[in-house]
N, CA, C and O of each residue as an XYZ file, in Angstrom:
424
protein
N       1.027     -1.227     -0.006
C      -0.115      0.336      0.361
C       0.750      1.296      0.000
O       1.650      1.271      0.840
N       0.935      2.023     -0.698
C       1.335      3.313     -1.160
C       1.265      4.524      0.559
O       0.564      4.417      1.566
N       1.748      4.989      0.385
C       1.820      5.866      1.796
C       2.652      7.535      1.120
O       3.723      7.981      0.707
N       1.061      7.965      1.444
C       1.592     10.065      1.110
C       2.042     10.331      2.435
O       1.767      9.897      3.554
N       2.882     11.246      1.922
C       3.967     12.400      2.612
C       4.016     13.631      2.178
O       4.511     13.854      1.073
N       3.727     14.217      2.630
C       3.333     16.343      2.595
C       4.485     16.706      3.549
O       4.712     16.554      4.749
N       5.416     17.515      1.979
C       6.194     18.197      2.128
C       6.438     19.759      2.165
O       6.155     20.321      1.108
N       6.899     20.546      3.158
C       6.708     21.829      2.692
C       8.306     22.659      3.841
O       9.241     22.206      4.502
N       7.820     23.895      3.513
C       8.846     24.549      3.370
C      10.604     24.283      2.460
O      11.786     24.308      2.804
N       9.858     24.052      1.235
C      11.403     23.651     -0.090
C      11.581     24.945     -0.484
O      10.866     25.900     -0.180
N      12.315     24.947     -1.001
C      12.873     25.721     -1.136
C      12.732     25.914     -2.985
O      12.640     25.016     -3.821
N      12.757     27.325     -3.183
C      12.014     27.452     -4.557
C      12.380     26.925     -5.710
O      11.716     26.671     -6.715
N      14.380     26.674     -5.282
C      14.766     26.376     -6.583
C      15.209     24.678     -6.321
O      16.149     23.973     -6.687
N      14.012     24.478     -5.505
C      14.267     22.946     -5.570
C      13.356     21.997     -6.687
O      12.562     22.570     -7.434
N      13.538     20.476     -6.742
C      12.886     20.493     -8.674
C      11.562     18.999     -8.245
O      11.221     18.538     -7.156
N      11.334     18.809     -9.013
C      10.993     17.099     -8.762
C      12.282     15.990     -8.752
O      12.392     15.270     -7.759
N      12.724     15.931     -9.258
C      14.180     14.724     -9.252
C      14.956     15.299     -8.219
O      14.985     14.347     -7.439
N      15.709     16.344     -7.585
C      15.707     16.684     -6.515
C      15.659     16.495     -5.358
O      16.477     16.245     -4.473
N      14.059     16.712     -5.464
C      13.578     15.535     -3.307
C      13.605     14.849     -3.773
O      14.349     14.195     -3.043
N      13.221     13.667     -5.278
C      13.291     12.742     -4.811
C      14.061     11.260     -4.596
O      13.814     10.110     -4.234
N      15.393     12.272     -5.174
C      16.697     11.923     -4.788
C      17.346     12.064     -3.714
O      18.498     11.694     -3.486
N      16.126     12.969     -2.564
C      17.213     12.885     -1.178
C      15.688     12.179     -0.759
O      15.722     11.415      0.206
N      14.430     12.385     -1.396
C      13.678     10.775     -0.638
C      13.767      9.620     -0.375
O      13.513      8.861      0.561
N      14.347      9.584     -1.780
C      14.992      7.584     -1.857
C      16.327      7.296     -1.608
O      17.016      6.640     -2.390
N      16.726      7.755     -0.556
C      17.404      7.310     -0.042
C      17.042      6.511      1.644
O      17.805      6.222      2.566
N      15.825      6.380      1.514
C      14.825      6.148      2.579
C      13.621      4.820      2.282
O      12.961      4.153      3.079
N      13.708      4.803      0.467
C      12.871      4.107      0.666
C      12.773      4.215     -1.555
O      13.221      5.134     -2.240
N      12.067      2.971     -2.044
C      11.348      3.335     -3.169
C      10.556      4.368     -3.157
O      10.101      4.509     -2.022
N      10.075      5.367     -4.078
C       9.394      6.753     -4.131
C       9.131      6.569     -5.128
O       9.583      6.972     -6.201
N       8.303      5.883     -4.841
C       6.736      5.885     -6.555
C       6.236      6.689     -7.000
O       5.344      6.336     -7.771
N       6.475      8.462     -6.815
C       5.833      9.977     -6.988
C       6.594     10.612     -6.255
O       7.155     10.145     -5.264
N       6.735     12.269     -6.860
C       6.709     13.560     -6.112
C       6.092     15.196     -6.985
O       6.768     15.664     -7.901
N       5.794     15.352     -6.882
C       4.520     16.009     -7.420
C       5.435     17.808     -6.569
O       4.896     18.075     -5.495
N       6.313     18.591     -6.872
C       5.970     19.790     -6.353
C       4.686     21.193     -6.960
O       4.634     21.357     -8.179
N       3.660     22.181     -5.961
C       2.993     22.871     -5.950
C       3.117     23.363     -7.148
O       3.593     22.314     -7.582
N       3.104     24.287     -8.401
C       3.167     25.000     -8.782
C       1.912     26.826     -8.748
O       0.723     26.512     -8.792
N       2.076     27.920     -8.702
C       1.629     28.431     -9.123
C       0.716     28.855    -10.777
O       1.190     29.395    -11.777
N      -0.478     28.442    -10.568
C      -0.683     28.264    -11.628
C      -0.740     29.781    -12.701
O      -1.014     29.889    -13.897
N      -0.510     30.395    -12.088
C      -0.579     32.272    -13.128
C       0.708     31.746    -13.097
O       0.605     30.599    -13.532
N       2.372     32.083    -12.688
C       3.162     31.548    -12.970
C       3.976     30.832    -13.015
O       5.026     31.048    -13.620
N       3.709     29.777    -12.384
C       4.437     28.523    -12.474
C       5.552     28.160    -11.970
O       6.388     27.379    -12.424
N       5.538     29.118    -10.415
C       6.841     28.834     -9.143
C       6.126     28.306     -9.215
O       4.999     28.109     -9.669
N       7.182     27.893     -8.465
C       7.192     26.642     -7.053
C       6.293     27.161     -6.038
O       6.497     28.328     -5.702
N       5.188     26.435     -5.391
C       4.586     27.656     -4.179
C       4.903     26.883     -2.581
O       4.395     27.110     -1.483
N       6.443     25.447     -3.199
C       7.553     25.612     -1.402
C       7.143     24.454     -0.866
O       8.084     23.794     -0.426
N       5.734     23.797     -0.698
C       5.658     22.446     -1.003
C       5.173     21.349     -1.934
O       4.909     21.510     -3.126
N       5.111     20.503     -1.426
C       4.819     19.366     -2.474
C       4.647     17.764     -2.243
O       5.434     17.337     -1.398
N       4.130     17.176     -2.587
C       4.072     15.538     -1.454
C       4.487     14.264     -2.510
O       4.217     14.345     -3.708
N       5.021     13.346     -2.058
C       5.455     12.255     -2.619
C       4.589     10.806     -2.382
O       3.734     10.588     -1.524
N       5.001     10.074     -3.227
C       4.629      9.093     -2.482
C       5.626      7.557     -2.888
O       6.268      7.260     -3.896
N       5.271      6.515     -1.032
C       6.686      5.585     -0.730
C       5.731      3.840     -1.261
O       4.737      3.278     -0.801
N       6.378      3.615     -2.037
C       5.857      2.094     -2.070
C       5.637      1.646     -1.311
O       5.450      0.484     -1.670
N       5.420      1.756      0.147
C       4.876      0.965      1.519
C       5.693      1.924      2.859
O       6.824      2.274      3.195
N       4.238      2.045      3.317
C       4.923      3.277      5.390
C       5.506      2.716      5.444
O       6.407      3.460      5.832
N       6.326      0.954      5.338
C       7.971      2.301      6.540
C       8.528      2.583      6.378
O       9.417      3.105      7.050
N       8.333      2.365      4.902
C      10.405      3.677      3.980
C       9.333      5.742      4.262
O       9.655      6.930      4.247
N       7.979      4.851      4.482
C       7.684      6.653      4.400
C       7.681      7.278      6.065
O       8.278      8.317      6.346
N       6.954      6.509      7.035
C       8.429      6.807      8.102
C       9.650      6.829      8.111
O      10.128      7.741      8.786
N      10.415      6.104      7.570
C      11.569      6.256      7.781
C      11.749      7.919      6.856
O      12.574      8.747      7.240
N      11.096      8.099      5.984
C      11.356      9.576      5.420
C      10.613     10.675      6.499
O      10.362     11.749      5.953
N      10.399     10.628      7.279
C       9.937     11.446      7.968
C      10.505     11.706      9.081
O      10.647     12.854      9.501
N      10.847     10.792      9.611
C      12.067     10.546     10.783
C      13.252     10.637     10.675
O      14.037     10.744     11.617
N      13.700     10.585      8.787
C      15.232     10.428      7.936
C      15.526     12.589      8.198
O      16.411     13.242      8.752
N      14.152     12.990      7.395
C      14.233     14.113      6.745
C      13.528     15.153      7.461
O      13.867     16.330      7.334
N      12.284     14.692      8.429
C      12.698     15.872      8.969
C      13.052     17.162      9.494
O      13.715     16.764     10.451
N      13.085     18.078      9.551
C      13.710     19.420     10.621
C      15.570     19.646      9.196
O      16.267     20.645      9.372
N      16.007     18.546      7.966
C      17.011     18.651      7.317
C      16.702     19.287      6.166
O      15.758     19.884      5.647
N      17.933     18.924      5.917
C      18.407     20.244      4.631
C      17.889     20.099      3.306
O      17.090     19.336      3.850
N      17.646     20.087      2.420
C      17.130     19.816      1.203
C      17.588     21.170      0.309
O      17.358     22.164      0.998
N      18.024     21.450     -0.684
C      18.603     22.080     -1.693
C      18.896     23.751     -0.777
O      18.783     24.750     -1.489
N      19.293     24.002      0.906
C      18.706     24.752      0.716
C      18.834     25.270      1.737
O      19.680     26.089      2.097
N      16.970     24.278      2.928
C      15.849     24.772      3.515
C      16.079     23.634      3.905
O      16.425     22.684      3.203
N      15.806     23.653      5.699
C      15.221     22.532      6.238
C      13.923     22.884      5.677
O      13.538     23.974      5.253
N      13.119     21.398      5.776
C      11.875     20.986      5.030
C      11.490     20.603      6.799
O      12.181     20.373      7.792
N      10.302     20.672      6.571
C       8.973     19.635      7.476
C       8.427     18.980      6.616
O       8.090     19.586      5.599
N       8.068     17.097      6.743
C       8.046     16.237      6.096
C       7.010     15.287      7.500
O       7.368     14.883      8.606
N       5.378     15.205      6.634
C       4.877     15.307      7.910
C       3.629     13.987      6.668
O       3.593     13.914      5.439
N       2.862     13.228      7.688
C       2.324     12.314      6.500
C       1.160     12.909      5.759
O       0.687     13.852      6.393
N       0.389     12.606      4.341
C       0.131     13.637      3.795
C      -1.642     13.477      4.611
O      -2.052     12.350      4.887
N      -2.634     14.902      4.947
C      -3.657     14.267      4.779
C      -4.442     14.631      4.036
O      -4.369     15.681      3.397
N      -5.674     13.512      3.977
C      -7.103     13.573      3.224
C      -7.244     15.587      2.690
O      -6.794     16.481      3.407
N      -7.844     15.799      1.544
C      -8.381     16.716      1.312
C      -9.063     16.935      1.878
O      -9.176     18.077      2.322
N      -9.858     16.003      2.164
C     -11.730     16.017      1.696
C     -12.572     16.700      3.756
O     -13.705     17.033      4.103
N     -11.107     16.576      4.579
C     -10.854     17.635      6.244
C     -10.985     18.761      5.636
O     -11.090     19.548      6.577
N     -11.061     19.476      4.502
C     -10.606     21.149      4.898
C     -12.449     21.292      4.174
O     -13.075     20.649      3.332
N     -12.808     22.646      5.178
C     -14.387     23.011      3.626
C     -13.743     23.857      3.419
O     -12.830     24.618      3.741
N     -14.949     23.328      2.325
C     -15.101     23.960      0.561
C     -15.854     25.263      0.676
O     -16.523     25.867      1.514
N     -15.463     25.396     -0.457
C     -15.595     27.428     -0.651
C     -15.458     28.215     -0.383
O     -14.418     28.052      0.256
N     -15.861     29.950     -0.253
C     -15.333     30.497      0.014
C     -17.513     31.555      0.388
O     -18.690     31.430      0.051
N     -16.873     32.178      1.001
C     -17.645     33.722      1.561
C     -17.666     33.948      2.789
O     -16.746     33.423      3.414
N     -18.471     34.611      3.429
C     -18.085     34.686      5.158
C     -18.567     33.312      6.134
O     -18.473     32.114      5.866
N     -18.949     33.788      6.995
C     -19.600     32.931      8.519
C     -21.110     33.146      8.271
O     -21.835     32.486      9.015
N     -21.905     34.177      7.104
C     -23.139     34.594      7.693
C     -23.804     33.428      5.761
O     -24.828     33.288      5.093
N     -22.688     33.057      5.760
C     -23.352     32.326      4.531
C     -22.705     32.878      2.405
O     -22.472     32.774      1.201
N     -22.793     33.320      3.443
C     -22.605     34.821      1.938
C     -21.178     34.972      1.204
O     -20.156     34.526      1.726
N     -21.177     35.396      0.400
C     -20.204     35.669     -0.611
C     -19.286     36.759      0.219
O     -19.408     37.287      1.324
N     -18.159     36.859     -0.997
C     -17.368     37.818     -1.195
C     -17.866     38.874     -1.933
O     -18.557     38.768     -2.947
N     -17.333     40.364     -1.158
C     -17.968     41.136     -2.372
C     -16.798     41.282     -2.717
O     -16.888     42.466     -3.044
N     -15.693     41.007     -2.922
C     -14.709     42.088     -3.195
C     -13.949     43.321     -2.105
O     -12.878     43.793     -2.487
N     -14.651     43.895     -0.518
C     -13.843     44.426     -0.531
C     -15.317     45.913     -0.552
O     -14.890     46.938     -0.021
N     -16.286     45.995     -0.889
C     -16.757     47.057     -1.608
C     -17.692     46.622     -0.342
O     -17.432     45.619      0.323
N     -19.105     47.703     -0.003
C     -19.525     47.034      0.642
C     -20.768     47.543      0.660
O     -20.867     48.403     -0.215
N     -21.695     47.402      1.228
C     -23.467     47.842      0.880
C     -24.407     49.197      1.668
O     -24.542     49.448      2.866
N     -24.874     49.795      0.632
C     -25.228     51.572      1.587
C     -27.038     51.151      1.055
O     -27.560     51.037     -0.054
N     -27.546     51.022      2.413
C     -28.275     51.440      3.244
C     -29.418     52.822      2.884
O     -29.538     53.988      3.259
N     -29.684     52.470      2.528
C     -31.244     53.601      1.987
C     -32.484     53.766      2.723
O     -33.372     54.495      2.281
């Protein structure tokens, strides 16, 4: 079973190849993805990696968390499922944002 990790505080110069090389020291890495800004294409400073098994992923967390990769001290943790996050925008009253405008009452 694959185990997915979340890696944060990545250097903007990190590549998927350099991250995979750092992670491969701990076991079989099946995929690496650095998240980029959709407008600029520049790294957002975090990414995800999948290991072939949970034991290797645990070794990577223990061995790489707080260590330097490409000049930055990275944080490595088990990735959480996305469905734990609230979806959509708006304020606590259920309304959407108005881009900073206000309503005038007459």
